[in-house]
All heavy atoms as an XYZ file, in Angstrom:
992
protein
N     107.641     65.495     79.270
C     108.668     66.450     79.617
C     108.004     67.684     80.216
O     107.030     68.196     79.698
C     109.461     66.810     78.364
C     110.419     67.953     78.574
S     111.184     68.488     77.055
C     112.728     67.662     77.215
N     108.540     68.182     81.299
C     108.022     69.371     81.950
C     108.953     70.536     81.651
O     110.170     70.381     81.662
C     107.924     69.171     83.446
C     106.942     68.072     83.823
C     106.726     68.082     85.299
N     105.978     67.079     85.964
C     105.074     66.249     85.544
N     104.749     66.217     84.330
N     104.460     65.407     86.326
N     108.392     71.683     81.365
C     109.183     72.876     81.100
C     108.939     73.897     82.188
O     107.803     74.137     82.566
C     108.803     73.488     79.747
C     109.139     72.557     78.595
O     110.192     71.955     78.585
N     108.239     72.436     77.646
N     109.984     74.481     82.689
C     109.854     75.566     83.659
C     109.817     76.876     82.887
O     110.642     77.107     82.006
C     111.034     75.551     84.623
N     108.846     77.694     83.192
C     108.701     78.986     82.523
C     109.121     80.105     83.456
O     108.916     80.008     84.667
C     107.239     79.206     82.115
C     106.631     78.188     81.161
C     105.152     78.458     80.969
C     107.346     78.221     79.833
N     109.690     81.167     82.923
C     109.972     82.310     83.792
C     108.672     82.918     84.300
O     107.612     82.786     83.679
C     110.723     83.279     82.869
C     110.469     82.809     81.480
C     110.066     81.358     81.552
N     108.727     83.568     85.459
C     107.516     84.136     86.070
C     106.754     85.055     85.120
O     105.546     85.089     85.122
C     107.859     84.892     87.341
C     108.160     83.979     88.475
C     108.088     84.751     89.768
N     108.443     83.887     90.861
C     107.565     83.138     91.517
N     106.314     83.157     91.196
N     107.965     82.349     92.488
N     107.449     85.820     84.289
C     106.755     86.738     83.391
C     106.083     86.022     82.217
O     105.426     86.647     81.404
C     107.701     87.830     82.895
C     108.857     87.272     82.094
O     109.000     86.063     81.921
N     109.706     88.156     81.600
N     106.231     84.695     82.138
C     105.598     83.930     81.067
C     104.266     83.334     81.500
O     103.672     82.557     80.781
C     106.530     82.813     80.605
N     103.785     83.702     82.678
C     102.498     83.182     83.155
C     101.384     83.595     82.205
O     101.441     84.664     81.588
C     102.209     83.696     84.562
N     100.365     82.768     82.053
C      99.246     83.108     81.171
C      98.573     84.415     81.592
O      98.597     84.791     82.764
C      98.278     81.937     81.347
C      99.108     80.829     81.872
C     100.189     81.466     82.684
N      97.982     85.081     80.623
C      97.268     86.322     80.928
C      95.863     86.054     81.440
O      95.227     86.937     81.993
C      97.186     87.224     79.679
O      96.561     86.482     78.628
C      98.575     87.673     79.255
N      95.373     84.830     81.251
C      94.038     84.465     81.747
C      94.038     84.506     83.275
O      95.084     84.345     83.904
C      93.671     83.063     81.268
N      92.868     84.691     83.889
C      92.809     84.680     85.357
C      93.241     83.328     85.924
O      92.963     82.285     85.347
C      91.332     84.948     85.660
C      90.752     85.494     84.412
C      91.578     84.972     83.286
N      93.919     83.375     87.048
C      94.382     82.157     87.719
C      93.396     81.769     88.807
O      92.610     82.580     89.286
C      95.757     82.402     88.339
N      93.443     80.500     89.198
C      92.723     80.024     90.369
C      93.707     80.119     91.528
O      94.802     79.556     91.460
C      92.258     78.580     90.185
C      91.408     78.381     88.959
C      91.943     77.880     87.783
C      90.065     78.715     88.982
C      91.171     77.702     86.661
C      89.280     78.544     87.860
C      89.836     78.045     86.698
O      89.063     77.881     85.594
N      93.342     80.834     92.551
C      94.220     80.993     93.707
C      93.969     79.870     94.708
O      92.848     79.386     94.842
C      93.968     82.344     94.363
N      95.024     79.461     95.388
C      94.882     78.481     96.460
C      95.827     78.867     97.594
O      96.898     79.405     97.373
C      95.145     77.054     95.974
C      96.522     76.809     95.411
C      97.540     76.318     96.221
C      96.800     77.060     94.073
C      98.805     76.079     95.704
C      98.059     76.821     93.556
C      99.066     76.331     94.365
N      95.353     78.612     98.813
C      96.142     78.944     99.987
C      96.788     77.722    100.616
O      97.715     77.841    101.407
C      95.268     79.659    101.023
C      94.777     81.002    100.529
C      93.897     81.710    101.540
O      93.820     81.263    102.699
O      93.286     82.716    101.160
N      96.297     76.550    100.271
C      96.846     75.324    100.802
C      98.220     75.064    100.186
O      98.632     75.739     99.251
C      95.924     74.132    100.481
C      94.530     74.236    101.053
C      93.543     74.968    100.143
O      93.965     75.570     99.131
O      92.358     74.962    100.451
N      98.892     74.067    100.668
C     100.196     73.686    100.129
C     100.058     73.092     98.729
O     100.968     73.145     97.921
C     100.829     72.681    101.068
C     102.285     72.434    100.824
C     102.797     71.477    101.850
N     102.405     70.134    101.435
C     103.003     69.044    101.823
N     103.975     69.098    102.675
N     102.601     67.869    101.396
N      98.904     72.518     98.434
C      98.639     71.880     97.151
C      97.544     72.642     96.419
O      96.742     73.329     97.030
C      98.195     70.435     97.376
O      99.207     69.711     98.041
N      97.493     72.489     95.071
C      96.520     73.261     94.288
C      95.088     72.723     94.366
O      94.688     71.867     93.588
C      97.068     73.184     92.862
C      97.840     71.907     92.831
C      98.397     71.725     94.211
N      94.321     73.235     95.314
C      92.896     72.946     95.415
C      92.130     74.058     94.706
O      92.486     75.235     94.843
C      92.444     72.877     96.880
C      92.771     71.585     97.553
C      94.014     71.395     98.146
C      91.848     70.553     97.599
C      94.327     70.201     98.777
C      92.160     69.348     98.231
C      93.399     69.178     98.821
N      91.096     73.698     93.945
C      90.257     74.676     93.252
C      88.786     74.377     93.534
O      88.432     73.256     93.899
C      90.517     74.683     91.721
C      91.957     75.091     91.412
C      90.198     73.345     91.086
N      87.940     75.369     93.357
C      86.504     75.181     93.533
C      85.914     74.566     92.274
O      86.199     75.007     91.157
C      85.816     76.519     93.818
C      86.210     77.075     95.169
O      86.358     76.282     96.117
O      86.386     78.305     95.282
N      85.097     73.552     92.471
C      84.417     72.880     91.367
C      82.941     72.757     91.706
O      82.547     72.817     92.867
C      85.014     71.500     91.129
N      82.129     72.586     90.678
C      80.700     72.362     90.855
C      80.338     71.063     90.146
O      80.591     70.910     88.954
C      79.911     73.532     90.261
O      78.539     73.226     90.214
N      79.763     70.119     90.908
C      79.307     68.848     90.366
C      77.795     68.911     90.273
O      77.111     68.740     91.278
C      79.719     67.691     91.278
C      81.186     67.405     91.274
C      82.059     68.155     92.044
C      81.701     66.380     90.495
C      83.415     67.892     92.051
C      83.060     66.110     90.495
C      83.917     66.871     91.270
N      77.263     69.212     89.078
C      75.817     69.316     88.879
C      75.189     70.236     89.933
O      74.155     69.928     90.493
C      75.173     67.938     88.888
N      75.855     71.356     90.211
C      75.340     72.344     91.156
C      75.799     72.162     92.591
O      75.552     73.020     93.429
N      76.481     71.066     92.907
C      77.018     70.846     94.253
C      78.472     71.318     94.279
O      79.295     70.808     93.510
C      76.948     69.354     94.632
O      75.587     68.935     94.610
C      77.527     69.111     96.011
N      78.777     72.294     95.127
C      80.129     72.846     95.186
C      81.049     71.967     96.015
O      80.703     71.545     97.114
C      80.100     74.263     95.761
C      79.344     75.206     94.855
O      79.396     75.084     93.633
N      78.640     76.138     95.434
N      82.229     71.699     95.456
C      83.227     70.849     96.097
C      84.603     71.445     95.809
O      84.877     71.863     94.695
C      83.173     69.397     95.538
C      84.236     68.523     96.156
C      81.799     68.782     95.728
N      85.448     71.467     96.806
C      86.847     71.889     96.626
C      87.644     70.637     96.248
O      87.622     69.642     96.972
C      87.365     72.504     97.926
C      88.653     73.240     97.755
C      88.454     74.694     98.209
N      89.719     75.390     98.242
C      90.088     76.259     97.322
N      89.262     76.570     96.350
N      91.247     76.850     97.394
N      88.327     70.671     95.089
C      89.040     69.499     94.579
C      90.528     69.792     94.400
O      90.922     70.911     94.096
C      88.453     69.000     93.233
C      87.023     68.532     93.381
C      88.559     70.048     92.154
N      91.322     68.769     94.587
C      92.761     68.843     94.354
C      93.028     68.608     92.871
O      92.495     67.668     92.287
C      93.472     67.768     95.184
C      94.972     67.587     94.947
C      95.750     68.824     95.365
C      95.470     66.364     95.700
N      93.841     69.440     92.259
C      94.317     69.186     90.902
C      95.529     68.275     91.061
O      96.590     68.696     91.510
C      94.692     70.497     90.168
C      95.212     70.183     88.770
C      93.498     71.438     90.107
N      95.359     66.990     90.730
C      96.366     65.971     90.998
C      96.845     65.368     89.679
O      96.235     64.433     89.150
C      95.761     64.901     91.911
C      96.768     63.863     92.358
O      97.892     63.823     91.806
O      96.430     63.077     93.260
N      97.946     65.883     89.151
C      98.456     65.389     87.866
C      99.080     64.006     87.982
O      99.389     63.394     86.970
C      99.472     66.377     87.259
O     100.552     66.557     88.172
C      98.812     67.718     86.948
N      99.227     63.482     89.191
C      99.696     62.118     89.374
C      98.561     61.104     89.445
O      98.794     59.899     89.460
N      97.321     61.594     89.459
C      96.130     60.742     89.492
C      95.710     60.492     88.051
O      95.346     61.422     87.332
C      95.029     61.431     90.293
C      93.737     60.676     90.378
C      93.697     59.387     90.859
C      92.556     61.276     89.978
C      92.495     58.693     90.949
C      91.348     60.599     90.066
C      91.321     59.310     90.540
N      95.765     59.252     87.597
C      95.571     58.931     86.190
C      94.117     58.769     85.770
O      93.846     58.464     84.612
C      96.358     57.667     85.836
C      97.867     57.760     86.100
C      98.546     56.446     85.748
C      98.488     58.922     85.362
N      93.180     58.966     86.683
C      91.758     58.832     86.374
C      91.135     60.210     86.141
O      91.831     61.212     86.118
C      91.061     58.101     87.520
C      91.613     56.711     87.789
C      91.459     55.781     86.603
O      90.419     55.758     85.959
N      92.478     55.004     86.308
N      89.818     60.263     85.998
C      89.126     61.529     85.758
C      88.916     62.295     87.057
O      89.506     63.341     87.275
C      87.761     61.296     85.081
O      87.027     60.343     85.859
C      87.904     60.806     83.663
N      88.050     61.766     87.903
C      87.640     62.448     89.128
C      87.503     61.414     90.235
O      87.049     60.298     89.986
C      86.262     63.136     88.930
C      85.795     63.805     90.200
C      86.306     64.130     87.785
N      87.876     61.790     91.446
C      87.648     60.929     92.608
C      86.889     61.720     93.654
O      87.212     62.876     93.928
C      88.970     60.433     93.186
N      85.862     61.104     94.198
C      85.098     61.673     95.301
C      85.008     60.625     96.402
O      85.053     59.422     96.130
C      83.676     62.048     94.854
C      83.532     63.204     93.874
C      82.080     63.338     93.422
C      84.023     64.503     94.478
N      84.852     61.061     97.657
C      84.683     60.075     98.730
C      83.346     59.340     98.591
O      82.366     59.908     98.088
C      84.681     60.913    100.005
C      85.126     62.273     99.628
C      84.923     62.426     98.156
N      83.284     58.082     99.020
C      82.007     57.355     98.998
C      80.945     58.136     99.777
O      81.252     58.789    100.772
C      82.346     56.038     99.700
C      83.818     55.885     99.536
C      84.379     57.277     99.549
N      79.717     58.094     99.302
C      78.626     58.793     99.975
C      78.495     60.253     99.579
O      77.682     60.975    100.158
N      79.286     60.723     98.610
C      79.181     62.123     98.168
C      77.784     62.393     97.631
O      77.196     61.559     96.937
C      80.216     62.422     97.089
O      81.523     62.336     97.610
N      77.263     63.562     97.959
C      75.887     63.918     97.595
C      75.837     64.592     96.231
O      75.582     65.785     96.106
C      75.294     64.829     98.664
N      76.117     63.826     95.194
C      75.999     64.318     93.824
C      75.090     63.354     93.059
O      75.028     62.170     93.386
C      77.383     64.448     93.131
C      78.259     65.481     93.823
C      78.092     63.118     93.039
N      74.386     63.845     92.033
C      73.488     62.956     91.285
C      74.254     62.101     90.272
O      75.215     62.566     89.662
C      72.550     63.941     90.572
C      73.372     65.174     90.393
C      74.284     65.242     91.594
N      73.823     60.871     90.127
C      74.470     59.961     89.191
C      73.477     59.514     88.126
O      72.352     59.153     88.440
C      75.015     58.727     89.906
C      76.090     59.036     90.901
C      75.878     58.850     92.253
C      77.325     59.523     90.476
C      76.879     59.126     93.170
C      78.327     59.805     91.389
C      78.105     59.607     92.740
N      73.906     59.509     86.867
C      73.106     58.938     85.787
C      73.370     57.431     85.725
O      72.502     56.662     85.355
C      73.383     59.632     84.434
C      74.779     59.350     83.913
C      72.350     59.273     83.396
N      74.558     57.008     86.103
C      74.893     55.595     86.298
C      75.265     55.456     87.761
O      76.245     56.041     88.209
C      76.070     55.176     85.412
C      75.762     55.155     83.937
C      76.986     54.787     83.095
O      78.013     54.329     83.660
O      76.919     54.971     81.883
N      74.502     54.709     88.543
C      74.774     54.616     89.979
C      76.101     53.914     90.264
O      76.610     53.168     89.426
C      73.595     53.811     90.518
C      73.075     53.056     89.354
C      73.373     53.879     88.132
N      76.659     54.149     91.442
C      77.928     53.505     91.806
C      77.823     51.979     91.759
O      76.812     51.401     92.138
C      78.163     53.981     93.244
C      77.400     55.260     93.352
C      76.195     55.071     92.482
N      78.883     51.368     91.251
C      78.984     49.907     91.229
C      80.426     49.530     91.573
O      81.356     50.298     91.312
C      78.563     49.353     89.882
C      79.467     49.704     88.737
C      78.918     49.170     87.406
N      79.841     49.350     86.312
C      80.096     50.497     85.691
N      79.487     51.604     86.046
N      80.967     50.545     84.699
N      80.645     48.359     92.157
C      82.000     47.940     92.519
C      82.932     47.966     91.309
O      82.530     47.632     90.186
C      81.807     46.517     93.030
C      80.388     46.470     93.485
C      79.643     47.365     92.532
N      84.179     48.378     91.551
C      85.153     48.524     90.470
C      86.548     48.141     90.958
O      87.516     48.832     90.727
C      85.111     49.969     89.974
C      85.826     50.226     88.673
C      85.383     49.653     87.489
C      86.933     51.060     88.638
C      86.027     49.914     86.300
C      87.582     51.329     87.443
C      87.131     50.751     86.276
O      87.776     51.008     85.085
N      86.647     47.078     91.719
C      87.935     46.592     92.179
C      88.434     47.320     93.413
O      87.654     47.761     94.256
N      89.753     47.429     93.506
C      90.375     48.064     94.660
C      91.373     49.113     94.205
O      91.848     49.087     93.076
C      91.113     47.018     95.509
C      90.194     46.011     96.151
C      90.943     45.013     97.006
O      92.118     44.694     96.700
O      90.355     44.549     97.999
N      91.675     50.026     95.108
C      92.699     51.032     94.859
C      93.744     50.894     95.955
O      93.416     50.676     97.117
C      92.097     52.452     94.803
C      93.133     53.456     94.316
C      91.504     52.863     96.130
C      92.535     54.776     93.874
N      95.012     50.956     95.568
C      96.107     50.826     96.529
C      96.491     52.198     97.073
O      96.469     53.192     96.352
C      97.307     50.182     95.855
N      96.799     52.233     98.346
C      97.287     53.454     98.981
C      98.408     53.081     99.937
O      98.700     51.900    100.128
C      96.152     54.164     99.731
O      95.782     53.416    100.862
N      98.995     54.057    100.579
C     100.089     53.750    101.500
C      99.604     52.977    102.720
O     100.383     52.337    103.397
C     100.851     55.019    101.921
C      99.922     56.019    102.594
C     101.562     55.635    100.762
C     100.644     57.202    103.187
N      98.296     53.032    102.987
C      97.762     52.301    104.142
C      97.156     50.954    103.763
O      96.539     50.298    104.581
C      96.715     53.164    104.861
O      95.660     53.482    103.977
N      97.303     50.539    102.517
C      96.775     49.251    102.083
C      95.882     49.402    100.869
O      96.051     50.310    100.069
N      94.911     48.522    100.729
C      93.973     48.603     99.616
C      92.584     48.919    100.142
O      92.225     48.553    101.257
C      93.932     47.289     98.806
O      93.558     46.226     99.676
C      95.264     46.994     98.158
N      91.825     49.622     99.326
C      90.450     50.005     99.656
C      89.564     49.643     98.470
O      89.987     49.742     97.321
C      90.354     51.525     99.875
C      91.210     52.073    100.980
C      90.543     51.932    102.334
O      89.338     51.650    102.382
O      91.249     52.094    103.329
N      88.314     49.234     98.730
C      87.406     49.007     97.602
C      87.085     50.331     96.924
O      87.089     51.380     97.562
C      86.162     48.401     98.252
C      86.237     48.778     99.684
C      87.684     48.980    100.019
N      86.860     50.272     95.634
C      86.453     51.475     94.916
C      85.207     51.169     94.101
O      84.917     50.009     93.806
C      87.575     52.015     94.030
C      87.982     51.120     92.890
C      89.123     51.724     92.083
C      89.582     50.763     91.004
N      90.670     51.288     90.203
N      84.475     52.231     93.799
C      83.287     52.129     92.959
C      83.443     53.110     91.810
O      84.201     54.070     91.896
C      82.032     52.477     93.756
C      81.725     51.511     94.883
C      80.481     51.922     95.644
O      80.429     53.088     96.110
O      79.578     51.094     95.777
N      82.714     52.870     90.747
C      82.696     53.767     89.602
C      81.251     54.167     89.349
O      80.327     53.382     89.581
C      83.349     53.106     88.357
C      82.538     51.936     87.860
C      83.568     54.127     87.246
N      81.055     55.412     88.914
C      79.723     55.935     88.606
C      79.883     57.001     87.527
O      81.003     57.362     87.150
C      79.084     56.520     89.866
N      78.769     57.518     87.043
C      78.806     58.617     86.072
C      77.918     59.732     86.593
O      76.758     59.502     86.950
C      78.338     58.160     84.696
C      78.530     59.241     83.632
C      78.465     58.715     82.223
N      79.419     57.675     81.913
C      80.697     57.876     81.582
N      81.186     59.092     81.550
N      81.474     56.849     81.285
N      78.496     60.935     86.675
C      77.758     62.101     87.145
C      76.580     62.391     86.230
O      76.690     62.272     85.014
C      78.689     63.325     87.186
C      78.075     64.630     87.675
C      77.803     64.576     89.173
C      78.986     65.801     87.352
N      75.460     62.762     86.796
C      74.297     63.199     86.022
C      74.319     64.718     86.011
O      73.758     65.376     86.867
C      73.002     62.695     86.657
C      71.779     63.034     85.807
O      71.955     63.503     84.658
O      70.661     62.834     86.294
N      75.021     65.275     85.036
C      75.134     66.722     84.944
C      76.536     67.147     84.560
O      77.331     66.353     84.072
N      76.823     68.397     84.820
C      78.069     68.999     84.368
C      79.011     69.267     85.530
O      78.599     69.779     86.560
C      77.766     70.319     83.620
O      76.902     70.024     82.515
C      79.029     70.974     83.098
N      80.263     68.914     85.337
C      81.335     69.290     86.248
C      81.923     70.587     85.711
O      82.289     70.667     84.542
C      82.406     68.192     86.290
C      83.751     68.557     86.901
C      83.620     69.039     88.337
C      84.710     67.393     86.799
N      81.979     71.605     86.564
C      82.517     72.909     86.159
C      83.649     73.330     87.072
O      83.556     73.190     88.283
C      81.436     73.983     86.213
C      80.324     73.801     85.233
C      79.340     74.999     85.266
N      78.152     74.691     84.526
C      78.062     74.656     83.197
N      79.113     74.924     82.476
N      76.936     74.353     82.604
N      84.673     73.855     86.448
C      85.763     74.523     87.155
C      85.991     75.824     86.406
O      86.458     75.807     85.257
C      87.047     73.672     87.179
C      86.788     72.357     87.902
C      88.187     74.450     87.825
C      87.931     71.375     87.831
N      85.615     76.934     87.028
C      85.696     78.217     86.324
C      84.874     78.163     85.063
O      83.703     77.761     85.087
N      85.476     78.498     83.925
C      84.737     78.463     82.658
C      84.918     77.145     81.902
O      84.443     76.993     80.787
C      85.134     79.650     81.773
C      86.606     79.658     81.402
O      87.370     78.839     81.941
O      86.997     80.490     80.553
N      85.570     76.171     82.519
C      85.725     74.851     81.915
C      84.580     73.949     82.358
O      84.105     74.058     83.490
C      87.049     74.216     82.346
C      88.309     74.984     81.990
C      89.514     74.326     82.634
C      88.481     75.061     80.490
N      84.155     73.046     81.478
C      83.071     72.141     81.858
C      83.228     70.793     81.163
O      83.804     70.704     80.086
C      81.709     72.751     81.530
O      81.568     72.928     80.136
N      82.719     69.763     81.842
C      82.714     68.403     81.335
C      81.341     67.821     81.633
O      80.876     67.860     82.758
C      83.790     67.556     82.015
C      85.181     68.029     81.751
C      86.022     67.616     80.768
C      85.904     69.013     82.510
N      87.217     68.278     80.864
C      87.173     69.138     81.928
C      85.598     69.800     83.625
C      88.140     70.018     82.415
C      86.560     70.671     84.116
C      87.810     70.775     83.509
N      80.679     67.251     80.648
C      79.329     66.706     80.796
C      79.389     65.234     81.188
O      80.081     64.436     80.533
C      78.570     66.880     79.476
C      77.160     66.385     79.497
C      76.236     67.406     80.108
N      74.900     66.831     80.132
C      74.056     67.001     81.102
N      74.364     67.771     82.108
N      72.879     66.448     81.070
N      78.677     64.856     82.252
C      78.528     63.473     82.710
C      79.862     62.713     82.824
O      79.993     61.601     82.297
C      77.592     62.694     81.784
C      76.197     63.280     81.697
O      75.801     64.011     82.616
O      75.512     63.002     80.700
N      80.865     63.262     83.525
C      82.136     62.535     83.613
C      82.030     61.290     84.480
O      81.186     61.205     85.373
C      83.075     63.558     84.262
C      82.163     64.397     85.102
C      80.887     64.495     84.303
N      82.901     60.340     84.204
C      83.014     59.156     85.054
C      83.684     59.574     86.361
O      84.602     60.395     86.373
C      83.846     58.093     84.363
C      83.900     56.796     85.139
C      84.742     55.761     84.450
O      85.939     55.966     84.277
N      84.113     54.664     84.047
N      83.229     58.999     87.465
C      83.740     59.354     88.786
C      84.087     58.073     89.539
O      83.309     57.113     89.542
C      82.679     60.159     89.570
C      82.455     61.492     88.877
C      83.083     60.351     91.018
C      81.411     62.363     89.502
N      85.254     58.074     90.172
C      85.608     56.999     91.085
C      85.210     57.419     92.487
O      85.417     58.566     92.879
C      87.113     56.732     91.063
C      87.671     56.059     89.828
C      89.174     55.852     89.986
C      86.991     54.731     89.558
N      84.650     56.524     93.233
C      84.318     56.773     94.635
C      85.309     55.989     95.476
O      85.279     54.757     95.510
C      82.872     56.352     94.912
C      81.848     57.149     94.098
C      80.495     56.465     94.118
C      81.743     58.567     94.604
N      86.229     56.739     96.079
C      87.306     56.152     96.875
C      87.549     57.038     98.091
O      87.286     58.240     98.055
C      88.614     56.019     96.058
C      88.463     55.023     94.924
C      89.075     57.350     95.521
N      88.050     56.455     99.177
C      88.376     57.277    100.345
C      89.438     58.324     99.988
O      90.256     58.114     99.100
C      88.931     56.266    101.354
C      88.380     54.946    100.915
C      88.281     55.035     99.422
N      89.415     59.430    100.691
C      90.398     60.483    100.464
C      89.746     61.766    100.018
O      88.515     61.871     99.932
N      90.567     62.738     99.708
C      90.041     64.051     99.317
C      89.541     64.020     97.874
O      90.022     63.236     97.060
C      91.106     65.127     99.502
S      92.392     65.113     98.253
N      88.567     64.871     97.545
C      88.112     64.977     96.163
C      89.253     65.472     95.273
O      90.029     66.337     95.678
C      86.997     66.018     96.227
C      86.556     66.018     97.656
C      87.786     65.714     98.446
N      89.378     64.902     94.070
C      90.441     65.338     93.177
C      90.074     65.113     91.722
O      89.215     64.290     91.409
C      91.747     64.630     93.507
C      91.717     63.130     93.426
C      93.018     62.564     93.942
C      92.911     61.083     94.218
N      94.121     60.570     94.857
N      90.726     65.874     90.867
C      90.609     65.675     89.427
C      91.978     65.241     88.924
O      93.008     65.645     89.456
C      90.112     66.938     88.692
C      91.036     68.127     88.937
C      88.692     67.268     89.088
C      90.708     69.341     88.101
N      91.969     64.382     87.912
C      93.220     63.818     87.427
C      93.461     64.033     85.954
O      92.712     64.727     85.264
N      94.495     63.387     85.471
C      94.958     63.630     84.105
C      94.000     63.139     83.027
O      93.982     63.691     81.941
C      96.340     62.995     83.881
O      96.290     61.614     84.228
C      97.391     63.693     84.708
N      93.185     62.127     83.305
C      92.238     61.685     82.274
C      91.200     62.778     81.998
O      90.780     62.978     80.871
C      91.553     60.388     82.664
C      90.688     59.851     81.522
C      90.105     58.508     81.793
N      91.151     57.497     81.757
C      90.982     56.262     82.177
N      89.826     55.881     82.668
N      91.962     55.389     82.113
N      90.814     63.530     83.028
C      89.883     64.643     82.835
C      90.597     65.823     82.177
O      90.032     66.500     81.332
C      89.286     65.082     84.175
C      88.228     66.164     84.074
C      86.895     65.572     83.627
C      88.062     66.877     85.395
N      91.841     66.056     82.543
C      92.580     67.233     82.091
C      93.429     66.985     80.847
O      94.250     67.819     80.487
C      93.479     67.721     83.234
C      92.741     68.145     84.492
C      93.731     68.376     85.623
C      91.897     69.378     84.231
N      93.218     65.855     80.164
C      94.091     65.488     79.048
C      94.077     66.498     77.900
O      95.004     66.540     77.115
C      93.751     64.094     78.553
C      92.404     63.975     77.900
C      92.149     62.554     77.415
N      90.780     62.433     76.965
C      89.857     61.724     77.570
N      90.170     61.020     78.620
N      88.636     61.681     77.120
N      93.036     67.301     77.766
C      92.966     68.316     76.719
C      93.217     69.712     77.283
O      92.716     70.697     76.753
C      91.588     68.290     76.042
C      91.359     66.985     75.290
O      92.344     66.380     74.828
O      90.203     66.573     75.173
N      93.992     69.781     78.361
C      94.214     71.056     79.047
C      95.697     71.346     79.208
O      96.520     70.436     79.260
C      93.575     71.035     80.443
O      92.194     70.788     80.357
N      96.001     72.629     79.295
C      97.330     73.084     79.679
C      97.234     73.551     81.118
O      96.296     74.271     81.479
C      97.785     74.250     78.807
C      98.040     73.946     77.341
C      98.298     75.241     76.571
C      99.228     73.010     77.190
N      98.189     73.129     81.924
C      98.195     73.514     83.329
C      99.489     74.253     83.623
O     100.577     73.754     83.312
C      98.067     72.283     84.246
C      96.758     71.573     83.969
C      98.190     72.682     85.705
C      96.611     70.254     84.665
N      99.358     75.437     84.182
C     100.508     76.220     84.625
C     100.357     76.375     86.128
O      99.286     76.735     86.612
C     100.525     77.606     83.968
C     100.628     77.558     82.486
N     101.822     77.550     81.820
C      99.676     77.507     81.532
C     101.605     77.504     80.518
N     100.305     77.474     80.316
N     101.421     76.106     86.859
C     101.376     76.152     88.307
C     102.446     77.098     88.837
O     103.610     76.976     88.484
C     101.599     74.744     88.884
C     101.694     74.613     90.395
C     100.365     74.942     91.053
C     102.152     73.221     90.778
N     102.042     78.024     89.677
C     102.956     78.871     90.443
C     102.748     78.479     91.895
O     101.929     79.067     92.602
C     102.635     80.350     90.203
C     103.493     81.287     91.037
O     104.314     80.805     91.841
O     103.320     82.515     90.888
N     103.458     77.424     92.328
C     103.247     76.878     93.668
C     103.602     77.883     94.745
O     102.886     78.014     95.741
C     104.054     75.594     93.843
N     104.695     78.604     94.575
C     105.089     79.558     95.616
C     104.139     80.743     95.671
O     103.931     81.324     96.733
C     106.522     80.041     95.400
O     106.623     80.777     94.195
N     103.521     81.092     94.553
C     102.564     82.202     94.516
C     101.132     81.777     94.784
O     100.227     82.604     94.844
N     100.892     80.450     94.904
C      99.551     79.950     95.173
C      98.575     80.195     94.038
O      97.427     80.557     94.258
N      99.032     79.955     92.787
C      98.159     80.150     91.623
C      98.295     78.974     90.668
O      99.376     78.409     90.503
C      98.544     81.420     90.870
C      98.332     82.690     91.628
C      98.670     83.857     90.736
C      99.519     84.835     91.510
N     100.095     85.856     90.675
N      97.171     78.632     90.045
C      97.173     77.608     89.009
C      96.266     78.072     87.883
O      95.211     78.674     88.115
C      96.736     76.221     89.555
C      96.910     75.135     88.496
C      95.328     76.259     90.106
C      96.796     73.720     89.016
N      96.711     77.830     86.663
C      95.912     78.138     85.475
C      95.579     76.816     84.792
O      96.447     75.952     84.630
C      96.719     78.993     84.487
C      97.045     80.362     84.937
C      96.365     81.504     84.657
C      98.151     80.765     85.765
N      96.980     82.590     85.240
C      98.069     82.158     85.942
C      99.188     80.078     86.393
C      98.996     82.879     86.682
C     100.117     80.783     87.140
C     100.010     82.169     87.276
N      94.328     76.643     84.416
C      93.900     75.468     83.667
C      93.191     76.002     82.426
O      92.185     76.701     82.526
C      92.942     74.578     84.474
C      93.571     74.173     85.813
C      92.550     73.346     83.667
C      92.613     73.479     86.755
N      93.724     75.676     81.256
C      93.160     76.157     79.989
C      93.011     74.997     79.024
O      93.837     74.080     79.016
C      94.076     77.212     79.363
C      94.301     78.423     80.228
C      95.394     79.310     79.657
O      96.557     78.935     79.663
N      94.992     80.464     79.170
N      91.987     75.028     78.207
C      91.827     74.015     77.159
C      92.956     74.175     76.163
O      93.305     75.279     75.777
C      90.504     74.194     76.418
C      89.297     73.890     77.254
C      88.900     72.451     77.079
N      87.580     72.298     77.655
C      87.231     71.300     78.399
N      88.063     70.335     78.634
N      86.034     71.223     78.922
N      93.516     73.049     75.709
C      94.583     73.110     74.729
C      94.056     72.895     73.306
O      94.735     73.175     72.353
C      95.666     72.077     75.041
O      95.132     70.778     75.013
N      92.819     72.396     73.209
C      92.195     72.232     71.879
C      90.717     72.304     72.003
O      90.117     72.254     73.016
C      92.602     70.949     71.185
C      92.592     69.721     72.036
C      93.076     68.557     71.241
N      93.540     67.542     72.163
C      93.492     66.269     71.917
N      93.014     65.857     70.784
N      93.919     65.400     72.767
């Protein structure tokens, strides 16, 4: 269930600003900066395009296919060697899918987070819920 909050109920913590139509935020993958989409409809942890220059503790290996509006594409799975950071949030050695498309983080990564979105104001808040 989604709840709409009045504008004055926004968190007091600093927000991540975005100018695009969708909520993109700056992330660091083991020191490599990447702009990622916060995609609550993506049920995995993180997706990066194949060939991304980030270090892996578990190298990419085939992991089936992913469906898109243009058909199916092969996907690979790997594990980052290091920390994924977004602001003051961090995740150590997360699993990463390598699939065509823009970099994004999904609900499996954000499952312990509260997300507040002010789409018209271009702000998103991501806070740990536990």
